[in-house]
C-alpha positions in Angstrom: 118.1 112.7 142.8 116.2 111.7 139.8 113.9 114.5 138.7 116.4 117.3 139.0 119.0 118.7 136.6 121.1 119.6 139.6 123.9 117.3 140.7 123.4 118.3 144.3 121.7 115.7 146.6 118.1 116.5 147.1 115.2 114.7 148.9 113.3 112.1 146.9 110.2 113.2 145.1 107.3 112.8 147.5 104.0 111.2 146.7 101.2 110.1 149.0 98.2 107.8 148.7 94.8 109.4 148.2 91.6 107.8 149.5 88.9 110.0 147.9 87.2 107.1 146.2 86.7 104.8 149.3 83.0 105.6 149.7 82.0 105.2 146.0 84.0 102.0 145.9 82.2 100.7 149.0 78.9 101.4 147.4 79.9 99.6 144.2 80.9 96.5 146.3 77.5 96.6 148.2 75.6 96.8 144.9 77.5 93.8 143.5 76.7 91.8 146.7 73.0 92.7 146.3 73.1 91.5 142.7 74.4 88.1 143.8 71.7 87.9 146.5 69.0 88.6 144.0 70.4 85.9 141.6 70.5 83.4 144.4 66.8 84.2 145.3 65.7 83.7 141.7 67.6 80.3 141.5 65.9 79.2 144.8 62.5 80.2 143.5 63.0 78.3 140.2 64.1 75.1 142.1 61.1 75.4 144.4 58.7 75.6 141.4 60.1 72.5 139.8 59.8 70.6 143.1 56.1 71.5 143.6 55.2 70.5 140.0 56.0 66.9 141.0 53.7 66.8 144.0 50.5 64.6 144.3 47.2 66.0 143.0 45.8 66.2 146.6 48.4 68.9 147.3 47.7 71.0 144.1 45.7 73.7 145.9 48.6 74.2 148.3 51.0 74.1 145.4 49.2 76.9 143.4 49.0 79.1 146.5 52.6 78.6 147.3 53.7 79.1 143.6 51.8 82.4 143.5 53.6 83.5 146.6 56.9 82.4 145.0 56.2 84.3 141.7 55.4 87.4 143.7 58.6 87.0 145.6 60.5 86.4 142.3 59.0 89.6 140.9 60.2 91.5 143.9 63.7 90.0 143.5 63.7 90.9 139.8 62.6 94.4 140.7 65.3 94.6 143.3 67.9 93.3 140.9 66.9 95.8 138.2 67.0 98.6 140.8 70.4 97.6 142.0 71.7 97.2 138.4 70.6 100.7 137.6 72.3 102.0 140.8 75.5 100.1 139.8 75.5 101.5 136.3 74.8 105.0 137.6 77.8 104.8 139.8 80.2 104.2 136.9 80.4 107.8 135.6 80.5 109.0 139.2 83.4 106.7 140.1 85.2 107.7 136.9 84.7 111.4 137.7 86.0 110.9 141.2 89.0 108.9 139.9 89.8 111.7 137.4 89.6 114.4 140.1 91.5 112.2 142.5 94.4 112.0 140.0 94.3 115.7 139.4 94.4 116.5 143.1 97.1 113.9 143.7 99.4 115.4 141.0 98.7 118.9 142.4 99.5 117.8 145.9 102.7 116.0 144.9 103.9 119.0 142.9 103.3 121.2 145.9 105.1 118.8 148.2 108.2 119.1 145.9 108.1 122.9 145.7 107.0 122.7 142.1 103.9 123.4 139.9 102.2 121.5 137.2 102.6 122.7 133.6 99.8 125.1 132.5 96.9 123.3 130.9 95.2 124.4 127.7 91.5 125.0 128.4 89.2 122.5 126.7 85.9 120.7 126.9 85.3 117.6 129.0 87.8 115.0 128.2 89.5 117.3 125.7 87.2 116.1 123.0 87.4 119.4 121.2 91.2 119.1 121.1 90.9 115.5 119.9 88.5 116.5 117.2 90.7 119.4 116.1 93.8 117.1 115.9 92.0 114.5 113.8 90.4 117.0 111.5 93.6 119.0 110.9 95.9 116.0 110.7 96.1 116.1 106.9 96.8 119.8 106.5 98.7 121.0 109.5 102.4 121.8 109.2 104.6 119.3 111.2 105.1 120.7 114.7 103.2 123.9 114.1 100.5 123.1 116.7 103.1 122.6 119.4 105.0 125.7 118.3 101.9 127.9 118.6 101.0 126.5 122.0 104.4 127.0 123.6 104.7 130.4 122.0 101.5 131.5 123.8 101.6 129.5 127.0 105.3 129.0 127.8 108.1 126.4 127.4 106.0 123.5 128.6 102.2 122.9 128.2 99.8 120.2 129.2 97.0 119.0 126.9 94.3 116.9 128.7 93.0 114.5 126.0 90.7 111.7 127.0 91.4 112.6 130.7 95.2 111.9 130.2 98.1 114.3 130.4 100.2 115.0 127.3 102.9 117.4 128.3 104.4 119.1 125.3 107.7 121.0 125.1 110.3 122.4 122.7 112.6 123.7 125.4 116.3 122.6 125.0 116.8 122.1 128.8 113.8 119.8 129.1 114.6 117.9 125.9 118.2 117.6 127.3 116.8 116.2 130.5 114.7 113.5 128.7 117.5 112.5 126.3 120.6 112.8 128.5 120.8 114.2 132.0 117.7 112.4 133.3 117.7 109.6 130.8 116.7 106.8 133.3 113.6 108.8 134.3 112.2 108.6 130.8 111.5 105.8 128.4 109.7 105.0 125.1 106.8 103.6 127.1 103.9 101.3 126.6 101.9 103.9 124.6 104.5 104.1 121.8 104.8 100.4 121.7 101.0 100.2 121.4 101.1 102.6 118.4 104.1 101.2 116.6 104.7 97.6 117.6 102.7 96.3 114.6 105.2 98.2 112.4 108.5 98.0 114.3 108.1 94.7 116.2 110.7 93.8 118.7 113.4 96.1 117.3 115.6 98.7 119.0 113.4 101.8 118.5 110.6 100.7 120.8 112.7 98.8 123.4 113.4 100.1 126.9 115.7 99.0 129.8 117.8 95.9 129.4 116.1 94.9 126.2 117.1 98.3 124.7 120.7 97.7 125.9 120.7 94.3 124.3 119.6 95.7 120.9 122.0 98.6 121.1 124.9 96.4 122.0 124.2 94.1 119.0 124.2 96.9 116.5 126.8 99.4 117.9 129.9 97.6 116.6 128.6 97.7 113.1 128.6 101.5 113.1 131.8 102.1 115.0 134.1 103.2 112.2 134.2 104.3 108.6 134.8 101.4 106.1 136.3 101.9 102.7 133.6 99.4 101.3 130.8 101.7 102.6 132.1 104.6 100.4 132.4 102.4 97.4 128.9 101.2 97.9 127.5 104.8 98.3 129.4 105.8 95.2 128.2 102.9 93.0 124.5 103.6 93.8 124.9 107.4 93.5 126.2 106.9 89.9 123.3 104.5 89.2 120.8 107.0 90.5 122.3 109.9 88.5 122.4 107.8 85.3 118.7 107.1 85.8 117.9 110.8 86.3 119.9 111.7 83.1 118.0 109.2 81.0 114.6 110.6 82.1 115.6 114.2 81.7 117.0 113.5 78.2 113.6 112.1 77.2 112.1 115.5 77.9 110.4 114.9 81.3 110.8 116.2 84.8 112.0 113.9 87.5 110.5 113.3 90.9 113.7 113.7 92.9 112.1 112.4 96.1 111.2 109.2 94.4 114.6 108.7 92.9 116.4 109.3 96.1 114.2 107.0 98.1 115.0 104.2 95.6 118.7 105.1 95.9 118.5 104.9 99.7 116.6 101.7 99.6 118.9 99.9 97.2 122.0 101.1 99.0 120.6 100.2 102.4 119.5 96.8 101.1 123.1 95.8 100.1 124.5 97.5 103.2 122.2 95.6 105.6 121.8 92.2 104.1 123.7 92.1 100.9 120.6 92.3 98.7 120.1 94.9 95.9 116.3 95.6 95.6 117.0 97.1 92.1 114.3 99.7 92.5 116.4 102.2 90.5 116.1 99.8 87.5 112.3 99.8 87.7 111.4 102.8 85.4 110.7 106.1 87.1 107.2 107.6 87.2 106.2 110.2 84.7 104.7 113.6 85.7 101.0 113.4 86.3 100.3 115.7 83.3 102.4 113.7 80.9 100.7 110.3 81.4 98.0 110.9 78.9 100.3 112.2 76.2 102.9 109.5 76.6 100.5 106.6 76.8 103.3 104.5 78.4 103.2 102.4 81.5 106.3 101.2 83.2 107.1 97.6 82.4 108.2 95.8 85.5 109.5 92.4 86.1 108.4 90.5 89.2 111.4 91.5 91.4 111.0 95.1 90.6 107.3 95.1 91.3 107.9 93.4 94.7 110.5 95.9 95.6 108.3 98.9 94.8 105.3 97.4 96.5 107.4 96.7 99.6 108.4 100.4 99.6 104.8 101.6 99.1 103.5 99.2 101.9 106.1 100.6 104.3 104.9 104.2 103.6 101.3 103.2 104.1 102.1 101.4 107.3 103.9 104.5 108.6 100.9 106.7 107.7 98.6 104.3 109.6 100.9 104.3 112.6 101.0 108.1 112.8 97.2 108.3 112.7 97.0 106.4 115.9 98.9 109.0 117.9 96.2 111.8 118.0 93.5 109.5 119.3 95.7 107.9 122.0 94.6 104.7 123.7 91.3 104.4 121.9 92.9 103.9 118.4 91.7 100.3 118.3 88.2 101.6 117.9 89.2 103.3 114.7 90.6 100.0 113.4 87.9 97.8 114.8 87.3 95.8 111.6 90.9 95.8 110.3 94.4 96.5 111.7 95.7 98.9 109.0 99.3 98.3 109.8 99.3 94.5 109.9 97.5 94.6 106.5 100.6 96.3 105.0 103.1 94.4 107.1 102.1 91.2 105.3 103.6 92.6 102.1 106.7 93.8 104.0 107.4 90.4 105.5 106.6 88.6 102.2 109.5 90.7 100.7 111.9 90.5 103.6 111.6 86.9 104.8 113.0 85.2 101.6 115.9 87.6 101.6 116.7 86.9 105.2 116.5 83.2 104.7 119.0 83.4 101.9 121.3 85.6 104.0 121.0 83.3 107.0 121.8 80.3 104.8 122.2 77.0 106.5 122.8 78.2 110.0 121.0 76.5 112.8 117.8 78.1 114.0 117.2 79.9 110.7 113.6 78.8 110.4 110.8 81.3 111.3 109.6 81.1 114.9 106.4 82.3 116.4 106.1 85.4 118.6 106.1 83.5 121.9 109.4 81.7 121.0 110.9 85.0 119.9 110.0 86.6 123.2 111.5 83.7 125.0 114.7 84.0 122.9 115.0 87.7 123.6 114.5 87.2 127.3 117.1 84.5 127.4 119.7 86.5 125.5 119.1 89.6 127.6 119.4 87.5 130.8 122.6 85.8 129.6 124.1 89.0 128.4 125.2 87.4 125.1 126.1 90.7 123.5 129.9 91.3 123.2 131.8 93.7 121.1 133.4 92.2 118.0 135.4 93.5 115.1 133.2 94.0 112.1 135.0 92.8 108.9 135.5 94.9 105.8 132.5 94.4 103.5 130.4 92.5 106.1 126.7 93.1 106.1 124.6 93.9 109.1 122.8 90.5 108.9 126.2 88.7 108.8 127.2 90.7 111.9 123.9 90.0 113.8 124.2 86.3 113.1 127.0 86.1 115.6 124.4 86.9 118.3 121.1 85.2 117.1 119.6 83.1 114.4 116.0 84.0 115.4 114.5 85.2 112.1 111.9 87.4 113.8 114.5 89.2 115.8 116.7 89.6 112.7 113.8 90.8 110.6 112.7 93.4 113.2 116.2 94.7 113.7 116.9 95.0 110.0 113.5 96.7 109.5 114.1 99.2 112.3 117.6 100.2 111.1 116.7 99.9 107.4 113.7 102.1 107.7 115.7 104.7 109.6 118.5 104.6 107.1 116.3 104.8 104.0 114.0 107.5 105.3 116.6 109.7 107.0 118.8 109.8 103.8 115.7 110.3 101.6 114.3 113.1 103.7 117.6 114.9 104.1 118.5 114.8 100.4 115.0 115.7 99.3 115.0 118.9 101.3 118.6 119.7 100.3 117.5 119.7 96.6 114.2 121.5 97.5 116.3 124.3 99.1 118.9 124.4 96.3 116.1 125.0 93.7 115.4 128.3 95.6 119.0 129.2 96.3 121.1 128.9 93.2 124.0 130.9 94.7 124.3 128.2 97.4 124.4 125.5 94.7 127.1 127.4 92.9 129.3 127.8 96.0 128.8 124.2 97.0 129.6 122.9 93.5 132.7 125.0 93.4 133.9 123.4 96.7 133.2 119.9 95.2 135.2 120.6 92.1 138.0 122.1 94.1 138.3 119.3 96.7 137.3 116.2 94.7 137.5 117.3 91.0 135.0 116.8 88.1 135.2 113.0 87.9 136.9 111.5 90.9 135.2 109.4 93.6 135.1 111.2 97.0 137.0 109.7 99.9 136.4 110.0 103.6 139.3 112.5 103.9 137.8 114.6 101.0 134.4 114.7 102.7 135.9 115.8 106.0 137.6 118.7 104.2 134.4 120.1 102.6 133.2 122.4 105.4 130.5 124.1 103.2 129.0 120.7 102.3 128.6 119.9 106.0 127.1 123.4 106.6 124.5 122.8 103.8 123.5 119.5 105.3 123.3 120.9 108.8 121.2 123.9 107.8 118.8 121.6 106.0 118.7 119.3 109.1 117.9 122.4 111.2 114.9 123.6 109.2 113.8 120.2 108.0 114.9 117.6 110.6 114.0 114.1 109.3 112.3 113.2 112.6 110.5 116.5 113.5 108.4 115.1 116.4 109.2 112.5 119.1 107.9 111.4 122.4 109.0 109.9 125.8 107.0 108.7 128.8 108.1 109.5 132.3 109.1 106.3 134.1 108.8 108.1 137.5 107.8 111.4 138.8 110.2 114.1 137.6 110.9 117.8 138.5 112.2 120.0 135.8 113.9 123.3 136.7 112.4 126.7 135.7 113.6 128.3 132.5 113.5 131.8 134.1 115.3 132.4 137.4 112.9 132.9 140.3 110.1 130.8 138.9 109.0 127.5 140.3 110.1 124.2 138.7 107.7 122.0 136.8 106.4 118.7 138.1 105.9 115.8 135.7 103.9 112.9 137.2 104.9 109.3 136.6 103.6 107.5 133.5 103.0 110.8 131.6 103.4 111.1 127.8 105.8 113.9 127.0 105.9 114.8 123.2 108.7 117.1 122.1 109.5 118.8 118.8 113.0 119.3 117.5 111.6 121.1 114.5 110.1 123.8 116.8 113.3 124.1 118.8 115.3 124.4 115.5 113.1 127.3 114.3 113.0 129.4 117.5 114.3 133.0 116.9 115.3 133.3 120.6 117.6 130.3 120.1 118.9 130.9 116.5 118.5 134.6 115.9 116.0 136.8 114.1 116.7 135.1 110.8 115.9 131.6 112.2 113.3 130.8 109.5 115.8 131.6 106.7 117.7 128.7 105.1 121.3 130.0 105.2 124.2 127.5 105.5 126.6 130.3 106.4 125.1 130.2 110.0 127.1 127.0 110.6 130.3 128.8 109.6 130.1 132.5 110.6 129.8 134.2 114.0 126.3 132.9 114.4 127.7 129.5 115.1 129.7 130.7 118.1 126.9 133.0 119.2 124.1 130.5 119.3 125.1 126.9 118.8 128.6 126.6 120.5 127.4 127.7 124.0 124.2 125.7 123.8 124.7 122.5 121.6 121.4 121.0 122.7 119.5 123.5 120.4 120.5 121.3 117.4 119.4 117.7 117.7 118.7 116.2 114.2 120.0 112.8 115.3 118.8 112.9 118.9 121.3 112.9 121.8 122.4 111.0 124.9 122.5 107.2 125.2 120.0 106.8 122.4 121.7 109.1 119.9 121.4 107.8 116.4 124.0 105.1 115.7 123.8 105.8 112.0 124.5 109.5 112.2 127.9 109.4 110.4 126.5 106.8 108.0 123.8 109.4 107.0 126.3 112.2 106.6 128.6 110.1 104.5 125.9 108.7 102.2 124.4 112.1 101.6 127.8 113.7 101.0 128.9 111.1 98.5 125.6 111.5 96.6 125.8 115.3 96.5 129.4 115.1 95.3 128.4 112.9 92.4 125.3 115.0 91.8 127.2 118.3 91.6 129.8 116.8 89.3 127.0 115.8 86.9 124.7 118.8 87.1 125.3 122.6 87.3 121.8 123.7 88.0 118.4 122.4 89.3 114.9 124.0 89.4 111.4 123.0 90.4 109.0 122.2 87.6 105.8 123.4 89.1 103.8 122.4 86.0 104.8 118.8 86.7 103.8 118.9 90.3 100.6 116.9 91.0 97.7 118.8 92.6 98.3 117.1 96.0 101.8 118.5 96.2 100.6 122.1 96.4 100.3 123.5 99.9 96.7 124.0 101.3 95.4 127.4 100.3 95.1 128.5 104.0 98.9 128.3 104.4 99.1 131.6 102.5 96.7 133.3 105.0 98.7 135.3 107.5 96.0 134.9 110.1 96.4 131.1 109.9 100.2 131.3 109.9 101.0 133.1 113.1 104.6 132.0 113.2 105.3 132.6 109.4 106.3 129.0 108.9 104.0 128.1 106.0 103.7 131.1 103.7 107.1 130.6 102.0 106.6 126.9 101.3 106.2 126.1 97.6 105.3 122.5 98.2 103.2 120.5 100.8 105.5 119.5 103.6 104.2 116.6 105.7 105.4 114.0 108.1 104.8 110.4 109.1 107.8 109.0 111.0 109.9 111.3 108.9 109.5 114.5 107.0 108.6 114.4 103.3 106.9 116.3 100.5 103.4 115.2 99.6 103.3 114.3 95.9 107.1 114.5 95.4 109.6 117.1 94.3 109.6 117.3 90.5 112.7 119.0 89.1 114.6 119.7 85.9 118.4 119.9 85.9 121.1 121.2 83.7 123.9 118.8 82.9 127.4 120.1 83.6 129.8 120.5 80.7 132.5 117.9 80.7 135.8 119.2 82.0 
């Protein structure tokens, strides 16, 4: 049965119709009929008046008498209409209230029919307006995932928030996340709500697709990520060396470097060549100076047109992600907050202006390469899904993703959306992971020393790393995994129940939980990754040894679903190995070039400092925030507000 983690056959989840709203609905129908009767009477009176105005003078006395009667009748009809209109309007909140309570009663009854209970609901005002206000007001200063962590810590493994009369069932329980991503995969989907929030940003791409459309997208891109290619490592190495050379130049001029900015450029340039054979050359477009050095240097970065377009493309993507994430807390009413201007589409014009010429060059003279409208794109997608045109093919050495996708479609919108989805994931995952690796290394010099020793032993001081070398470096993988545990690139995610689901109790003897159909279910890997009951009492400490010593076998080996930085199940990240390889190659080259790294707090702009309340123990009940030196935030991925400004010590040549 769907809706149970057990493989034993069980009866289907029971639901029944509920008719609590029949009487209010009948009253509404009656009022509507009365309204039309009134309008008909007014029309008849008006026609009658016009007729009498054409009568002969000898009948004027009779006309005026009859007209007065008709006006009196019209006034009665108008009064009746107004009264009925008021009755009709007054029934709207009543009907809405009845519908809301009807849905609550239906869910309670269906849960009981299946021997389950509904998740506990956090008390709130009518419509959860207080929760909505709190979410909007705190959006700019809350630590990613902290709200969900506090709720589940107090109320149990799964909690319901009623916001705008809708259920939002939150969890950070491994068994429930496992159900959504793997064991009950078909019972959950991305859902219409996520498409409403993010379609302006991600379009028709793989990340928002469900059902057969998702299978089509997945089938197109899977062959490209099936094996390691020598050319990929050469590409990673070339851009790593370019980034490190850029860092050295800035450090030698006496200024700190925003590592987050550099690594985002590195990821963007490398991803551009990997995906469509285009180098955005953002690493060549001078790095920013520290905020406190701008006045003393008096220098502005000189950019050529290509550099400026590349950087503006990156900035527009970031702004679009921020705008998309702001839609989530307010739910289905987000269009009211963008009534005058769609904030994402405003930025996507810049994104498409940058991508479309590149795609046109990559597509070349192939048929169908002209841009098509959204209706044609939708028709093309439906046709390709219906015809099952996706077949596995052998990806050639050095082939770009666009060249691979052209074997399936030449629709430019489909190609652009697919490239944008995968490119955004590739750029931001790599950038986020490496940013937090360096952030942690600045506070743990002993880890940097041990990691550097491994690099020099396995690879040497100058050689380029190979796939075999990277596989041999166990401590390198431990450093990456520990960073992914505490700072997962995608800290929050969401699914929607495609049908009613029953989730088993966490503790034996308790009742299972019932999830109604079409319910949003946000979940937080960052919360799961930081739970002391899953990772031990030192769960909040960054310690790569936990992925090597006895803690690995005590916690992770028996329960692998407590560590999900790249998701799991059928929708597991196709680029997981790509991310591991790209970050590993960069770190090898970085540690060959530098022997030490430290934060330059004087160079950090004011917006990069954590809010003052993060240091208050009363406002940090889980001890997540007090130790943070910088302002950790999230849009689609985790990042540091204002950047990570560092200084580094160049290694002596060996």
